[in-house]
C-alpha positions as CSV (number, residue, x, y, z in Angstrom):
1,E,-21.5,-6.8,19.1
2,V,-20.9,-7.6,15.5
3,S,-17.5,-9.3,16.0
4,R,-19.0,-12.1,18.0
5,K,-21.0,-13.1,14.9
6,I,-17.9,-13.3,12.6
7,N,-16.0,-16.6,12.3
8,G,-14.9,-16.6,8.7
9,S,-15.1,-14.9,5.3
10,E,-18.9,-15.6,4.7
11,S,-19.9,-14.2,8.1
12,W,-17.6,-11.2,7.7
13,K,-19.2,-10.5,4.4
14,R,-22.7,-10.8,5.7
15,E,-22.2,-8.7,8.8
16,L,-20.3,-5.9,7.1
17,I,-22.8,-5.6,4.2
18,A,-25.6,-5.4,6.8
19,L,-23.7,-2.6,8.6
20,G,-23.3,-0.8,5.3
21,D,-27.0,-1.2,4.4
22,K,-28.0,0.2,7.9
23,A,-25.6,3.1,7.6
24,L,-26.9,3.9,4.1
25,A,-30.5,3.8,5.2
26,E,-29.6,6.2,8.0
27,K,-27.8,8.5,5.5
28,R,-24.4,7.9,7.3
29,I,-22.7,7.8,3.9
30,E,-19.1,7.9,5.1
31,N,-19.8,4.9,7.3
32,A,-21.5,3.1,4.5
33,I,-18.5,3.6,2.2
34,A,-16.2,2.2,4.9
35,Y,-18.4,-0.8,5.7
36,Y,-19.0,-1.7,2.0
37,R,-15.3,-1.3,1.2
38,M,-14.3,-3.5,4.2
39,S,-17.0,-6.1,3.3
40,E,-15.2,-6.6,0.0
41,F,-11.8,-6.9,1.7
42,F,-12.1,-10.5,2.9
43,M,-14.3,-11.8,0.1
44,Y,-12.5,-14.4,-1.9
45,D,-11.4,-13.4,-5.4
46,G,-14.0,-14.7,-7.9
47,D,-16.9,-14.0,-5.7
48,P,-19.2,-11.8,-7.9
49,D,-20.1,-9.7,-4.8
50,K,-16.5,-8.6,-4.5
51,K,-16.6,-6.5,-7.6
52,K,-20.2,-5.4,-6.8
53,Y,-19.4,-4.0,-3.4
54,Y,-16.1,-2.5,-4.6
55,K,-18.1,-0.5,-7.2
56,K,-20.8,0.3,-4.6
57,A,-18.2,1.8,-2.2
58,C,-16.5,3.7,-5.0
59,D,-19.8,5.1,-6.4
60,L,-20.8,6.3,-2.9
61,F,-17.3,7.8,-2.4
62,Y,-17.4,9.9,-5.6
63,D,-20.9,11.0,-5.0
64,F,-20.2,12.0,-1.4
65,Y,-17.0,14.0,-2.3
66,Q,-18.3,15.3,-5.7
67,A,-17.9,18.9,-4.5
68,Y,-14.1,18.5,-4.5
69,F,-14.1,17.4,-8.1
70,K,-16.7,19.9,-9.4
71,S,-14.7,22.8,-7.9
72,D,-11.4,21.5,-9.2
73,K,-10.0,21.2,-5.7
74,V,-9.3,17.6,-6.9
75,K,-9.0,16.5,-10.6
76,R,-9.2,13.0,-11.9
77,F,-6.9,11.7,-14.7
78,D,-6.4,8.4,-16.5
79,V,-2.7,7.8,-17.3
80,P,-1.8,5.3,-20.1
81,Y,0.3,2.4,-18.8
82,E,0.9,-0.6,-21.0
83,N,-2.6,-1.9,-21.9
84,V,-4.5,-0.2,-19.1
85,M,-5.1,3.3,-17.6
86,L,-3.8,4.2,-14.2
87,P,-6.3,6.5,-12.3
88,V,-4.7,9.6,-10.7
89,M,-6.1,12.2,-8.4
90,Y,-4.4,15.6,-8.4
91,A,-4.8,18.1,-5.5
92,P,-3.1,21.4,-6.1
93,A,-1.2,23.1,-3.3
94,K,-3.0,25.7,-1.2
95,G,-0.9,28.8,-1.7
96,K,2.7,28.7,-2.9
97,C,3.8,25.2,-3.9
98,K,6.6,23.8,-1.6
99,D,7.1,20.5,-3.4
100,R,5.3,17.9,-5.6
101,I,4.4,14.6,-4.0
102,I,3.7,11.3,-5.7
103,L,1.6,9.2,-3.3
104,H,0.5,5.6,-3.6
105,G,-0.5,2.7,-1.4
106,G,0.5,-0.9,-1.1
107,N,-0.7,-4.5,-1.3
108,D,-4.4,-4.1,-0.6
109,S,-4.8,-0.5,-1.4
110,Y,-7.6,1.6,-3.0
111,F,-6.3,5.0,-3.8
112,E,-9.5,6.5,-2.4
113,E,-8.2,5.5,1.1
114,L,-5.5,8.1,0.8
115,F,-7.9,10.9,-0.3
116,I,-7.8,12.7,3.1
117,P,-4.0,12.5,3.5
118,M,-3.8,13.9,-0.1
119,L,-6.0,16.8,0.8
120,Y,-3.9,17.4,4.0
121,F,-0.7,17.5,2.1
122,A,-2.3,20.0,-0.4
123,S,-3.4,22.2,2.5
124,K,0.2,22.3,3.7
125,G,1.4,23.6,0.4
126,F,2.1,20.5,-1.7
127,D,0.9,19.6,-5.2
128,V,-0.1,15.9,-4.7
129,Y,-0.5,13.2,-7.4
130,L,-2.2,10.2,-5.8
131,F,-2.2,7.2,-8.1
132,E,-3.3,3.6,-8.2
133,G,-0.9,1.1,-9.8
134,P,-1.0,-2.5,-11.1
135,G,-2.5,-4.9,-8.5
136,Q,-4.3,-2.2,-6.7
137,G,-8.0,-1.1,-6.4
138,G,-9.8,-0.8,-9.7
139,V,-6.7,-1.5,-11.8
140,V,-6.8,-5.1,-10.8
141,R,-10.5,-5.5,-10.0
142,L,-11.9,-3.8,-13.1
143,Q,-8.9,-3.8,-15.6
144,N,-7.4,-7.1,-14.5
145,K,-3.9,-5.7,-14.3
146,H,-1.9,-7.5,-11.7
147,F,1.1,-6.4,-9.6
148,T,4.6,-5.8,-10.9
149,H,7.7,-5.6,-8.8
150,E,9.1,-3.1,-11.3
151,W,7.3,-0.2,-9.7
152,E,9.5,2.3,-11.5
153,K,7.5,1.6,-14.6
154,P,4.1,2.8,-13.4
155,V,5.8,5.7,-11.5
156,A,7.6,6.7,-14.8
157,A,4.2,6.7,-16.6
158,V,2.8,9.2,-14.0
159,L,6.0,11.4,-14.1
160,D,5.9,11.4,-17.9
161,Y,2.2,12.2,-18.2
162,F,2.5,15.3,-15.9
163,N,6.0,16.2,-16.9
164,L,7.3,16.0,-13.3
165,S,10.8,16.0,-11.8
166,G,12.4,16.7,-8.5
167,V,9.5,15.1,-6.7
168,T,9.0,13.4,-3.3
169,I,7.5,9.9,-3.5
170,I,5.5,8.4,-0.6
171,G,4.5,4.8,-0.6
172,A,2.4,3.2,2.2
173,S,2.6,-0.3,3.5
174,L,4.0,-2.5,0.7
175,G,4.6,1.0,-0.9
176,G,7.4,1.3,1.7
177,M,9.3,-1.1,-0.5
178,L,7.8,-0.1,-3.9
179,A,8.6,3.6,-3.5
180,P,12.4,3.1,-2.7
181,R,12.5,0.5,-5.5
182,A,11.2,3.1,-8.0
183,A,13.7,5.7,-6.8
184,A,16.6,3.3,-7.5
185,F,15.7,3.5,-11.2
186,E,13.9,6.8,-11.5
187,K,16.2,9.8,-10.7
188,R,13.4,12.3,-11.3
189,I,12.6,11.3,-7.7
190,E,14.6,13.5,-5.2
191,R,13.1,12.3,-1.9
192,V,11.6,9.0,-0.7
193,I,9.3,8.4,2.2
194,A,8.8,4.7,3.0
195,W,5.6,4.7,5.0
196,S,6.4,1.4,6.6
197,V,9.4,-0.8,7.2
198,F,9.4,-3.2,4.3
199,P,12.8,-4.7,3.1
200,S,11.2,-7.6,1.3
201,F,7.9,-9.4,1.1
202,I,9.5,-12.7,2.0
203,D,11.0,-11.2,5.1
204,I,7.6,-9.8,6.2
205,L,5.8,-13.1,5.5
206,L,8.3,-15.3,7.3
207,S,8.8,-13.0,10.3
208,S,5.3,-13.8,11.6
209,L,5.9,-17.6,11.5
210,P,7.3,-19.8,14.3
211,A,11.0,-20.4,13.9
212,G,10.7,-24.1,12.9
213,R,8.1,-23.4,10.2
214,R,10.1,-20.4,9.0
215,R,13.3,-22.5,8.5
216,M,11.3,-25.2,6.7
217,L,9.8,-22.7,4.2
218,Q,13.2,-21.1,3.6
219,L,14.7,-24.5,3.0
220,C,11.9,-25.4,0.5
221,L,12.5,-22.2,-1.4
222,R,16.3,-22.6,-1.5
223,L,16.1,-26.2,-2.6
224,K,13.1,-25.6,-4.9
225,L,11.0,-28.3,-3.1
226,K,7.8,-27.3,-4.8
227,G,5.7,-30.3,-3.7
228,L,6.6,-30.0,-0.1
229,L,6.0,-26.3,0.1
230,N,2.7,-26.5,-1.7
231,A,1.5,-29.3,0.7
232,A,2.6,-27.4,3.8
233,L,0.9,-24.1,2.8
234,K,-2.3,-25.8,1.7
235,K,-2.4,-27.7,5.0
236,A,-1.9,-24.4,6.9
237,A,-4.7,-22.8,4.9
238,K,-7.1,-25.6,5.8
239,K,-6.5,-25.0,9.5
240,D,-6.7,-21.2,9.4
241,E,-9.1,-19.2,7.2
242,L,-7.0,-16.0,7.5
243,T,-4.1,-18.0,6.0
244,R,-6.4,-19.4,3.4
245,W,-7.6,-15.9,2.4
246,G,-4.1,-14.5,2.4
247,L,-2.8,-17.3,0.2
248,S,-5.8,-17.1,-2.1
249,H,-5.7,-13.3,-2.5
250,G,-1.9,-13.3,-2.9
251,M,-2.0,-15.9,-5.7
252,Y,-4.7,-13.8,-7.5
253,A,-3.1,-10.4,-7.1
254,Y,0.4,-11.7,-8.1
255,E,-0.8,-14.1,-10.8
256,A,0.5,-17.3,-9.3
257,E,-0.9,-20.8,-10.0
258,T,0.4,-22.5,-6.9
259,P,1.6,-21.4,-3.4
260,Y,5.2,-22.2,-4.4
261,E,4.9,-19.9,-7.5
262,Y,3.5,-17.2,-5.2
263,A,6.3,-17.5,-2.7
264,K,8.9,-17.4,-5.5
265,K,7.3,-14.3,-7.0
266,M,7.4,-12.7,-3.5
267,E,11.2,-13.0,-3.7
268,R,11.1,-10.3,-6.4
269,Y,9.3,-7.8,-4.1
270,Q,12.3,-6.5,-2.2
271,M,14.6,-3.5,-2.3
272,L,17.8,-5.0,-0.9
273,D,19.5,-6.1,-4.1
274,I,19.0,-2.6,-5.7
275,A,19.3,-0.5,-2.6
276,H,22.8,0.6,-3.6
277,N,21.3,2.4,-6.5
278,I,19.2,4.6,-4.2
279,T,21.0,7.9,-4.0
280,Q,18.2,10.2,-2.8
281,D,17.2,11.4,0.7
282,I,15.1,8.7,2.3
283,L,12.8,8.6,5.4
284,I,11.5,5.3,6.7
285,A,8.5,5.4,9.1
286,G,8.1,2.4,11.4
287,A,5.4,1.3,13.9
288,S,6.4,-0.2,17.2
289,C,3.4,-2.6,17.5
290,D,2.6,-3.3,13.9
291,H,0.5,-6.5,13.7
292,F,2.1,-7.4,10.4
293,I,5.6,-6.1,10.3
294,D,8.5,-6.5,12.8
295,Y,10.0,-3.0,12.8
296,T,13.5,-4.3,13.7
297,L,13.7,-5.5,10.0
298,V,14.6,-1.9,9.3
299,G,18.2,-2.9,10.1
300,K,18.3,-4.8,6.8
301,E,17.3,-1.7,5.0
302,I,19.7,0.6,6.8
303,A,22.6,-1.8,6.0
304,A,21.7,-2.0,2.3
305,L,21.1,1.8,1.8
306,K,24.8,2.6,1.5
307,N,24.7,5.4,-1.1
308,V,21.7,7.5,0.0
309,R,22.2,11.2,0.4
310,S,20.6,11.1,3.8
311,L,18.7,8.5,5.8
312,T,16.2,9.0,8.6
313,F,14.3,6.4,10.5
314,R,11.4,7.5,12.7
315,L,9.7,4.9,14.9
316,F,6.2,5.9,16.0
317,T,5.1,4.4,19.3
318,E,2.2,3.3,21.4
319,A,2.7,6.4,23.6
320,E,2.0,8.5,20.5
321,S,-1.1,6.4,19.5
322,A,0.8,5.7,16.3
323,S,2.2,2.2,16.8
324,N,-0.2,0.3,14.5
325,H,0.4,-0.6,10.8
326,C,1.0,2.6,8.8
327,N,0.6,4.4,12.1
328,C,-3.2,4.3,12.1
329,G,-4.4,6.1,15.3
330,N,-2.5,9.3,14.9
331,T,-2.3,10.1,11.3
332,R,-2.0,13.8,11.7
333,L,1.2,13.4,13.8
334,V,2.7,11.2,11.0
335,L,1.7,13.5,8.1
336,D,3.1,16.5,10.0
337,Y,6.4,14.7,10.5
338,F,6.5,13.9,6.8
339,V,5.8,17.6,5.9
340,Q,8.6,18.8,8.3
341,W,11.0,16.2,6.9
342,I,10.4,17.3,3.4
343,E,10.8,21.0,4.3
344,R,14.0,20.3,6.3
345,T,15.5,18.1,3.7
346,K,14.9,20.6,0.9
347,A,16.3,23.4,3.0
348,D,19.5,21.4,3.6
349,R,20.0,21.2,-0.2
350,T,19.7,24.9,-0.8
Protein backbone atom coordinates (compact mmCIF):
# COMPACT_ATOMS: atom_id res chain seq x y z
CA GLU A 1 0.00 0.00 0.00
CA VAL A 2 2.76 2.44 0.92
CA SER A 3 5.21 1.41 -1.78
CA ARG A 4 2.88 2.66 -4.51
CA LYS A 5 3.25 6.17 -3.08
CA ILE A 6 7.07 6.11 -3.19
CA ASN A 7 8.97 7.28 -6.27
CA GLY A 8 12.05 8.96 -4.79
CA SER A 9 13.84 10.17 -1.69
CA GLU A 10 11.25 12.80 -0.70
CA SER A 11 8.27 10.46 -0.94
CA TRP A 12 10.25 7.72 0.84
CA LYS A 13 11.00 10.10 3.67
CA ARG A 14 7.39 11.32 3.89
CA GLU A 15 5.81 7.86 3.90
CA LEU A 16 8.26 6.23 6.33
CA ILE A 17 7.97 9.10 8.82
CA ALA A 18 4.17 8.81 8.59
CA LEU A 19 4.43 5.08 9.33
CA GLY A 20 6.70 5.86 12.28
CA ASP A 21 4.30 8.47 13.65
CA LYS A 22 1.38 6.04 13.35
CA ALA A 23 3.31 3.24 15.07
CA LEU A 24 4.41 5.58 17.86
CA ALA A 25 0.84 6.80 18.43
CA GLU A 26 -0.26 3.17 18.67
CA LYS A 27 2.62 2.40 21.07
CA ARG A 28 4.19 -0.06 18.65
CA ILE A 29 7.63 1.19 19.66
CA GLU A 30 9.74 -1.46 17.93
CA ASN A 31 7.97 -0.68 14.65
CA ALA A 32 8.37 3.06 15.17
CA ILE A 33 12.11 2.62 15.75
CA ALA A 34 12.42 0.69 12.49
CA TYR A 35 10.34 3.14 10.44
CA TYR A 36 12.19 6.22 11.72
CA ARG A 37 15.54 4.55 11.21
CA MET A 38 14.61 3.61 7.65
CA SER A 39 13.14 7.04 6.92
CA GLU A 40 16.61 8.44 7.54
CA PHE A 41 18.32 5.85 5.35
CA PHE A 42 17.44 7.40 1.98
CA MET A 43 17.49 11.04 3.06
CA TYR A 44 20.26 12.98 1.42
CA ASP A 45 23.20 13.99 3.59
CA GLY A 46 22.77 17.61 4.63
CA ASP A 47 19.01 17.27 5.11
CA PRO A 48 18.45 18.48 8.71
CA ASP A 49 15.80 15.79 9.17
CA LYS A 50 18.46 13.11 8.63
CA LYS A 51 20.10 13.78 11.98
CA LYS A 52 16.73 14.49 13.62
CA TYR A 53 15.24 11.09 12.76
CA TYR A 54 18.50 9.26 13.42
CA LYS A 55 18.42 10.67 16.96
CA LYS A 56 14.70 9.98 17.32
CA ALA A 57 15.15 6.32 16.37
CA CYS A 58 18.11 5.97 18.74
CA ASP A 59 16.35 7.68 21.66
CA LEU A 60 13.36 5.36 21.25
CA PHE A 61 15.71 2.36 21.00
CA TYR A 62 17.52 3.08 24.27
CA ASP A 63 14.28 3.85 26.05
CA PHE A 64 12.65 0.64 24.78
CA TYR A 65 15.63 -1.55 25.77
CA GLN A 66 16.58 0.34 28.93
CA ALA A 67 16.02 -2.72 31.15
CA TYR A 68 19.04 -4.41 29.55
CA PHE A 69 21.29 -1.49 30.43
CA LYS A 70 19.90 -0.93 33.92
CA SER A 71 20.41 -4.61 34.80
CA ASP A 72 23.94 -4.68 33.30
CA LYS A 73 22.94 -7.37 30.82
CA VAL A 74 24.39 -4.85 28.38
CA LYS A 75 26.90 -2.11 29.21
CA ARG A 76 27.73 0.97 27.14
CA PHE A 77 31.26 2.31 26.79
CA ASP A 78 32.94 5.10 24.85
CA VAL A 79 36.37 4.12 23.54
CA PRO A 80 38.85 6.89 22.61
CA TYR A 81 39.91 6.78 18.97
CA GLU A 82 41.88 9.63 17.41
CA ASN A 83 39.69 12.73 17.98
CA VAL A 84 36.37 10.91 18.63
CA MET A 85 34.82 8.27 20.86
CA LEU A 86 33.73 4.90 19.49
CA PRO A 87 30.54 3.60 21.14
CA VAL A 88 30.72 -0.01 22.33
CA MET A 89 28.03 -2.28 23.74
CA TYR A 90 29.25 -5.18 25.85
CA ALA A 91 27.06 -8.23 26.52
CA PRO A 92 28.65 -10.78 28.88
CA ALA A 93 28.32 -14.48 28.20
CA LYS A 94 25.56 -16.44 29.84
CA GLY A 95 27.35 -19.12 31.85
CA LYS A 96 30.95 -20.07 31.13
CA CYS A 97 32.57 -17.89 28.45
CA LYS A 98 33.45 -19.90 25.33
CA ASP A 99 35.08 -17.07 23.43
CA ARG A 100 35.12 -13.30 23.03
CA ILE A 101 33.58 -11.78 19.92
CA ILE A 102 34.24 -8.38 18.37
CA LEU A 103 31.18 -7.52 16.24
CA HIS A 104 30.66 -4.67 13.80
CA GLY A 105 28.64 -3.71 10.75
CA GLY A 106 29.46 -2.24 7.37
CA ASN A 107 28.78 0.61 4.98
CA ASP A 108 25.38 1.83 6.19
CA SER A 109 25.39 0.37 9.68
CA TYR A 110 24.12 1.53 13.02
CA PHE A 111 25.45 -0.76 15.72
CA GLU A 112 21.97 -0.84 17.28
CA GLU A 113 20.93 -3.00 14.31
CA LEU A 114 23.13 -5.79 15.65
CA PHE A 115 21.73 -5.60 19.20
CA ILE A 116 19.68 -8.80 18.90
CA PRO A 117 22.51 -10.85 17.30
CA MET A 118 24.78 -9.58 20.11
CA LEU A 119 22.31 -10.83 22.73
CA TYR A 120 21.98 -14.14 20.88
CA PHE A 121 25.73 -14.74 20.90
CA ALA A 122 25.83 -13.86 24.61
CA SER A 123 23.05 -16.38 25.29
CA LYS A 124 25.20 -19.03 23.61
CA GLY A 125 28.14 -18.39 25.92
CA PHE A 126 30.13 -15.59 24.27
CA ASP A 127 31.34 -12.26 25.61
CA VAL A 128 30.39 -9.83 22.85
CA TYR A 129 31.82 -6.37 22.16
CA LEU A 130 29.67 -4.64 19.54
CA PHE A 131 31.18 -1.42 18.25
CA GLU A 132 30.54 1.37 15.79
CA GLY A 133 33.52 2.64 13.84
CA PRO A 134 34.40 5.63 11.66
CA GLY A 135 31.83 6.22 8.92
CA GLN A 136 29.09 4.36 10.78
CA GLY A 137 25.99 5.46 12.71
CA GLY A 138 26.52 8.21 15.22
CA VAL A 139 30.29 8.29 14.70
CA VAL A 140 29.78 9.91 11.31
CA ARG A 141 26.38 11.56 11.90
CA LEU A 142 27.10 13.14 15.28
CA GLN A 143 30.92 13.18 15.48
CA ASN A 144 31.64 13.73 11.78
CA LYS A 145 34.27 10.97 11.67
CA HIS A 146 34.33 9.44 8.21
CA PHE A 147 35.36 5.98 7.01
CA THR A 148 38.90 4.66 7.03
CA HIS A 149 40.04 1.65 5.05
CA GLU A 150 42.60 1.01 7.81
CA TRP A 151 40.01 -0.79 9.94
CA GLU A 152 42.73 -2.37 12.06
CA LYS A 153 43.10 1.00 13.81
CA PRO A 154 39.60 1.27 15.35
CA VAL A 155 39.70 -2.48 16.06
CA ALA A 156 43.02 -2.03 17.90
CA ALA A 157 41.48 0.80 19.94
CA VAL A 158 38.71 -1.55 21.11
CA LEU A 159 41.13 -4.40 21.83
CA ASP A 160 43.42 -2.05 23.79
CA TYR A 161 40.60 -0.52 25.83
CA PHE A 162 39.26 -3.88 27.00
CA ASN A 163 42.67 -5.65 27.06
CA LEU A 164 41.47 -8.37 24.68
CA SER A 165 43.36 -11.03 22.74
CA GLY A 166 42.57 -14.37 21.14
CA VAL A 167 39.23 -13.05 19.86
CA THR A 168 36.86 -13.82 17.01
CA ILE A 169 35.96 -10.84 14.85
CA ILE A 170 32.69 -10.75 12.90
CA GLY A 171 32.05 -8.06 10.29
CA ALA A 172 28.76 -7.77 8.37
CA SER A 173 28.29 -6.54 4.78
CA LEU A 174 31.25 -4.22 4.06
CA GLY A 175 32.47 -5.60 7.38
CA GLY A 176 33.10 -8.80 5.41
CA MET A 177 36.09 -6.96 3.96
CA LEU A 178 36.93 -4.75 6.93
CA ALA A 179 37.18 -7.61 9.45
CA PRO A 180 39.66 -9.69 7.38
CA ARG A 181 41.59 -6.49 6.67
CA ALA A 182 41.90 -5.86 10.42
CA ALA A 183 43.06 -9.45 10.98
CA ALA A 184 45.89 -9.01 8.48
CA PHE A 185 47.47 -6.43 10.80
CA GLU A 186 46.08 -7.34 14.22
CA LYS A 187 47.21 -10.75 15.47
CA ARG A 188 45.22 -10.53 18.68
CA ILE A 189 42.46 -11.73 16.35
CA GLU A 190 42.43 -15.55 16.17
CA ARG A 191 39.31 -16.17 14.06
CA VAL A 192 37.54 -14.14 11.37
CA ILE A 193 33.94 -14.36 10.20
CA ALA A 194 33.26 -12.35 7.05
CA TRP A 195 29.47 -12.01 7.12
CA SER A 196 29.35 -11.33 3.37
CA VAL A 197 31.49 -11.98 0.35
CA PHE A 198 33.37 -8.72 -0.16
CA PRO A 199 36.78 -8.87 -1.88
CA SER A 200 36.81 -5.18 -2.78
CA PHE A 201 34.38 -2.29 -2.98
CA ILE A 202 35.22 -1.62 -6.63
CA ASP A 203 34.45 -5.25 -7.51
CA ILE A 204 31.08 -4.97 -5.78
CA LEU A 205 30.18 -1.67 -7.42
CA LEU A 206 31.23 -2.78 -10.90
CA SER A 207 29.68 -6.25 -10.74
CA SER A 208 26.16 -4.79 -10.89
CA LEU A 209 26.82 -2.79 -14.07
CA PRO A 210 26.33 -3.87 -17.70
CA ALA A 211 29.56 -5.15 -19.24
CA GLY A 212 30.07 -2.12 -21.50
CA ARG A 213 29.67 0.43 -18.72
CA ARG A 214 31.87 -1.67 -16.43
CA ARG A 215 34.72 -1.71 -18.97
CA MET A 216 34.37 2.03 -19.54
CA LEU A 217 34.63 2.83 -15.82
CA GLN A 218 37.58 0.48 -15.40
CA LEU A 219 39.32 2.22 -18.30
CA CYS A 220 38.63 5.67 -16.80
CA LEU A 221 40.12 4.60 -13.48
CA ARG A 222 43.16 2.97 -15.04
CA LEU A 223 43.91 5.95 -17.32
CA LYS A 224 42.86 8.52 -14.69
CA LEU A 225 40.25 10.08 -16.99
CA LYS A 226 38.69 12.21 -14.27
CA GLY A 227 36.49 14.39 -16.46
CA LEU A 228 35.00 11.51 -18.42
CA LEU A 229 34.27 9.43 -15.30
CA ASN A 230 32.73 12.39 -13.47
CA ALA A 231 30.50 13.19 -16.46
CA ALA A 232 29.41 9.56 -16.88
CA LEU A 233 28.49 9.05 -13.23
CA LYS A 234 26.70 12.39 -12.97
CA LYS A 235 24.69 11.53 -16.08
CA ALA A 236 23.75 8.16 -14.58
CA ALA A 237 22.72 9.87 -11.34
CA LYS A 238 20.36 12.21 -13.20
CA LYS A 239 18.61 9.23 -14.78
CA ASP A 240 18.25 7.13 -11.65
CA GLU A 241 17.64 8.48 -8.15
CA LEU A 242 18.99 5.36 -6.43
CA THR A 243 22.28 5.92 -8.28
CA ARG A 244 22.13 9.60 -7.30
CA TRP A 245 21.58 8.72 -3.64
CA GLY A 246 24.31 6.06 -3.63
CA LEU A 247 26.82 8.42 -5.21
CA SER A 248 25.88 11.31 -2.91
CA HIS A 249 26.00 9.21 0.25
CA GLY A 250 29.24 7.52 -0.79
CA MET A 251 30.95 10.85 -1.45
CA TYR A 252 29.82 12.06 1.98
CA ALA A 253 30.71 8.95 3.98
CA TYR A 254 34.12 8.60 2.36
CA GLU A 255 34.95 12.32 2.17
CA ALA A 256 35.21 12.66 -1.61
CA GLU A 257 34.65 15.89 -3.52
CA THR A 258 33.92 14.28 -6.91
CA PRO A 259 32.65 10.93 -8.23
CA TYR A 260 36.17 10.21 -9.53
CA GLU A 261 37.70 10.83 -6.10
CA TYR A 262 35.07 8.56 -4.56
CA ALA A 263 35.85 5.78 -7.04
CA LYS A 264 39.59 6.12 -6.39
CA LYS A 265 39.01 5.94 -2.64
CA MET A 266 36.95 2.80 -3.15
CA GLU A 267 40.05 1.13 -4.57
CA ARG A 268 41.53 1.24 -1.07
CA TYR A 269 38.61 -0.70 0.39
CA GLN A 270 39.75 -4.18 -0.50
CA MET A 271 41.45 -7.14 1.15
CA LEU A 272 43.18 -8.71 -1.85
CA ASP A 273 46.56 -6.98 -1.64
CA ILE A 274 46.98 -7.79 2.07
CA ALA A 275 45.23 -11.18 2.10
CA HIS A 276 48.58 -13.00 2.24
CA ASN A 277 49.07 -11.50 5.72
CA ILE A 278 45.89 -13.13 7.04
CA THR A 279 47.04 -16.23 8.93
CA GLN A 280 44.01 -16.88 11.11
CA ASP A 281 41.04 -19.23 10.65
CA ILE A 282 38.46 -17.57 8.40
CA LEU A 283 34.82 -18.22 7.57
CA ILE A 284 33.14 -16.43 4.66
CA ALA A 285 29.33 -16.44 4.60
CA GLY A 286 27.70 -15.85 1.22
CA ALA A 287 24.13 -15.38 -0.01
CA SER A 288 22.95 -16.98 -3.24
CA CYS A 289 20.49 -14.21 -4.24
CA ASP A 290 22.15 -11.13 -2.76
CA HIS A 291 20.68 -8.04 -4.46
CA PHE A 292 24.01 -6.24 -4.13
CA ILE A 293 26.82 -8.80 -4.20
CA ASP A 294 27.58 -11.56 -6.70
CA TYR A 295 28.64 -14.39 -4.41
CA THR A 296 30.90 -15.89 -7.11
CA LEU A 297 33.34 -13.06 -6.33
CA VAL A 298 34.36 -15.25 -3.38
CA GLY A 299 36.72 -16.95 -5.83
CA LYS A 300 38.95 -13.87 -5.70
CA GLU A 301 39.07 -14.08 -1.90
CA ILE A 302 39.83 -17.80 -1.85
CA ALA A 303 42.65 -17.35 -4.36
CA ALA A 304 44.17 -14.51 -2.33
CA LEU A 305 43.91 -16.16 1.13
CA LYS A 306 47.00 -18.31 0.68
CA ASN A 307 48.31 -18.35 4.24
CA VAL A 308 45.20 -18.77 6.37
CA ARG A 309 45.17 -21.52 8.99
CA SER A 310 41.83 -22.73 7.66
CA LEU A 311 39.23 -21.42 5.24
CA THR A 312 35.52 -22.20 5.18
CA PHE A 313 33.00 -20.84 2.69
CA ARG A 314 29.30 -21.37 3.46
CA LEU A 315 26.76 -20.33 0.85
CA PHE A 316 23.27 -19.78 2.29
CA THR A 317 20.47 -20.37 -0.19
CA GLU A 318 16.90 -19.55 -1.09
CA ALA A 319 15.81 -23.01 0.08
CA GLU A 320 17.03 -22.00 3.56
CA SER A 321 15.31 -18.58 3.40
CA ALA A 322 18.78 -17.09 3.86
CA SER A 323 19.72 -16.04 0.33
CA ASN A 324 19.41 -12.25 0.80
CA HIS A 325 22.10 -9.74 1.73
CA CYS A 326 23.67 -10.75 5.06
CA ASN A 327 21.26 -13.70 4.97
CA CYS A 328 18.24 -11.69 6.15
CA GLY A 329 15.30 -14.05 6.39
CA ASN A 330 16.85 -16.79 8.52
CA THR A 331 19.23 -15.08 10.90
CA ARG A 332 19.01 -17.79 13.54
CA LEU A 333 20.33 -20.38 11.07
CA VAL A 334 23.30 -18.15 10.24
CA LEU A 335 24.15 -17.24 13.85
CA ASP A 336 23.92 -20.89 14.88
CA TYR A 337 26.32 -21.78 12.08
CA PHE A 338 28.73 -19.08 13.27
CA VAL A 339 28.56 -20.44 16.83
CA GLN A 340 29.21 -24.00 15.63
CA TRP A 341 32.11 -22.87 13.46
CA ILE A 342 33.77 -21.02 16.34
CA GLU A 343 33.34 -24.00 18.67
CA ARG A 344 34.62 -26.46 16.07
CA THR A 345 37.57 -24.29 15.09
CA LYS A 346 38.61 -23.74 18.71
CA ALA A 347 38.32 -27.48 19.41
CA ASP A 348 40.58 -28.23 16.43
CA ARG A 349 43.28 -26.02 17.94
CA THR A 350 43.30 -27.70 21.36
